[in-house]
Backbone as CSV, one residue per row, in Angstrom:
resi,resn,N_x,N_y,N_z,CA_x,CA_y,CA_z,C_x,C_y,C_z
1,MET,0.819,-1.204,0.000,0.000,0.000,0.000,0.857,1.260,0.000
2,GLY,2.154,1.105,0.144,3.061,2.240,0.011,2.746,3.401,0.924
3,ASP,2.691,4.599,0.359,2.494,5.800,1.160,1.044,6.019,1.585
4,ILE,0.173,5.107,1.258,-1.217,5.160,1.746,-1.226,5.011,3.264
5,LYS,-0.293,4.233,3.793,-0.262,3.959,5.230,-0.200,5.227,6.066
6,ASP,0.489,6.254,5.585,0.601,7.472,6.378,-0.673,8.313,6.361
7,LYS,-1.679,7.829,5.658,-2.992,8.501,5.630,-3.975,7.867,6.607
8,LEU,-3.526,6.801,7.308,-4.415,6.024,8.171,-3.882,5.949,9.591
9,ASP,-4.779,5.746,10.518,-4.370,5.417,11.878,-3.680,4.059,11.840
10,LYS,-2.765,3.836,12.760,-1.953,2.613,12.779,-2.790,1.336,12.722
11,ALA,-3.921,1.311,13.387,-4.752,0.108,13.449,-5.267,-0.323,12.069
12,TYR,-5.228,0.573,11.099,-5.783,0.273,9.771,-4.713,0.152,8.692
13,GLU,-3.449,0.329,9.029,-2.373,0.342,8.047,-2.250,-0.955,7.249
14,ASP,-2.543,-2.088,7.848,-2.380,-3.371,7.172,-3.691,-3.972,6.668
15,LYS,-4.747,-3.184,6.663,-6.051,-3.660,6.195,-6.122,-3.604,4.673
16,SER,-7.025,-4.372,4.099,-7.248,-4.333,2.655,-7.984,-3.036,2.298
17,PHE,-7.963,-2.697,1.016,-8.668,-1.492,0.591,-10.159,-1.584,0.902
18,SER,-10.720,-2.765,0.766,-12.136,-2.959,1.072,-12.412,-2.724,2.558
19,GLU,-11.543,-3.249,3.407,-11.709,-3.049,4.850,-11.539,-1.571,5.217
20,ILE,-10.593,-0.915,4.558,-10.383,0.508,4.824,-11.600,1.310,4.388
21,ALA,-12.152,1.003,3.225,-13.329,1.725,2.730,-14.503,1.603,3.690
22,ASP,-14.615,0.464,4.342,-15.727,0.245,5.265,-15.401,0.647,6.704
23,ALA,-14.200,1.163,6.921,-13.788,1.600,8.261,-14.433,2.943,8.602
24,PRO,-14.531,3.253,9.877,-15.058,4.566,10.264,-14.143,5.683,9.775
25,VAL,-14.705,6.849,9.512,-13.897,7.956,9.000,-12.775,8.343,9.960
26,ALA,-12.934,8.053,11.229,-11.876,8.346,12.201,-10.633,7.494,11.961
27,ALA,-10.708,6.497,11.088,-9.536,5.702,10.728,-8.571,6.509,9.859
28,LEU,-9.045,7.601,9.284,-8.183,8.485,8.505,-7.320,9.316,9.446
29,GLN,-6.043,9.397,9.123,-5.117,10.186,9.926,-5.619,11.627,10.012
30,GLY,-5.721,12.153,11.217,-6.130,13.539,11.411,-7.615,13.755,11.588
31,VAL,-8.425,12.713,11.432,-9.874,12.829,11.658,-10.164,12.271,13.044
32,SER,-10.588,13.151,13.927,-10.865,12.741,15.306,-12.248,12.108,15.418
33,GLU,-12.508,11.500,16.545,-13.848,10.952,16.805,-14.881,12.078,16.778
34,ASP,-14.510,13.253,17.267,-15.411,14.409,17.249,-15.693,14.845,15.805
35,ASP,-14.647,14.878,14.984,-14.835,15.206,13.567,-15.756,14.188,12.900
36,ALA,-15.531,12.913,13.198,-16.348,11.840,12.629,-17.816,12.008,13.027
37,GLN,-18.041,12.376,14.269,-19.417,12.589,14.730,-20.063,13.757,13.995
38,LYS,-19.296,14.792,13.749,-19.834,15.950,13.019,-20.192,15.577,11.584
39,LEU,-19.355,14.763,10.939,-19.676,14.294,9.591,-20.942,13.444,9.591
40,LYS,-21.079,12.617,10.614,-22.282,11.794,10.732,-23.516,12.672,10.937
41,ASP,-23.399,13.646,11.832,-24.535,14.531,12.118,-24.932,15.371,10.904
42,ALA,-23.943,15.889,10.196,-24.223,16.797,9.088,-24.607,16.075,7.800
43,PHE,-23.926,14.964,7.492,-24.101,14.324,6.189,-24.447,12.842,6.268
44,ASN,-24.631,12.325,7.473,-24.883,10.904,7.701,-23.760,10.036,7.123
45,VAL,-22.538,10.549,7.206,-21.349,9.839,6.728,-20.719,9.123,7.907
46,LYS,-20.607,7.792,7.791,-20.044,6.995,8.882,-18.761,6.268,8.483
47,THR,-18.592,5.994,7.208,-17.426,5.220,6.761,-16.606,6.019,5.751
48,ILE,-15.396,5.555,5.520,-14.544,6.189,4.517,-15.198,6.082,3.146
49,ARG,-15.822,4.957,2.855,-16.527,4.782,1.576,-17.628,5.833,1.425
50,GLU,-18.406,6.028,2.458,-19.480,7.025,2.397,-18.925,8.434,2.222
51,LEU,-17.805,8.719,2.860,-17.166,10.025,2.700,-16.710,10.215,1.257
52,GLY,-16.088,9.189,0.708,-15.555,9.274,-0.647,-16.595,9.297,-1.744
53,THR,-17.802,8.885,-1.435,-18.856,8.843,-2.447,-19.997,9.812,-2.146
54,ASN,-19.842,10.624,-1.129,-20.878,11.593,-0.770,-21.040,12.618,-1.898
55,LYS,-22.255,12.809,-2.340,-22.482,13.670,-3.501,-22.001,15.095,-3.267
56,TYR,-22.128,15.627,-2.072,-21.694,17.001,-1.814,-20.173,17.126,-1.893
57,PHE,-19.473,16.137,-1.398,-18.021,16.148,-1.480,-17.566,15.975,-2.930
58,LEU,-18.257,15.124,-3.681,-17.924,14.931,-5.094,-18.191,16.196,-5.901
59,TRP,-19.299,16.873,-5.613,-19.599,18.122,-6.304,-18.532,19.174,-6.003
60,ALA,-18.173,19.295,-4.732,-17.159,20.273,-4.334,-15.829,19.969,-5.009
61,GLN,-15.459,18.686,-5.073,-14.214,18.291,-5.733,-14.256,18.643,-7.218
62,ALA,-15.384,18.421,-7.851,-15.526,18.739,-9.274,-15.365,20.239,-9.514
63,PHE,-16.006,21.062,-8.693,-15.875,22.508,-8.846,-14.436,22.961,-8.613
64,ALA,-13.773,22.376,-7.634,-12.381,22.725,-7.355,-11.491,22.390,-8.547
65,LYS,-11.709,21.214,-9.154,-10.922,20.798,-10.313,-11.197,21.708,-11.518
66,LEU,-12.458,22.046,-11.731,-12.825,22.903,-12.856,-12.243,24.304,-12.690
67,ALA,-12.066,24.730,-11.460,-11.544,26.069,-11.196,-10.034,26.159,-11.410
68,GLU,-9.366,25.013,-11.531,-7.907,25.016,-11.707,-7.496,25.513,-13.074
């Protein structure tokens, strides 16, 4: 997984991509349990997969790319 490991909490470094996608967003390095709760409250996002496929995040990413 190379440099992907430094994007995850230690407990998830050796997991498969599928396991990581289904992990809680707090498994991402720098995302606290409090941050994860806020994402859940605001967007009903509980997993990394849900974060990565959330329509609002995808729309924002598209606008950012188009603005480049």
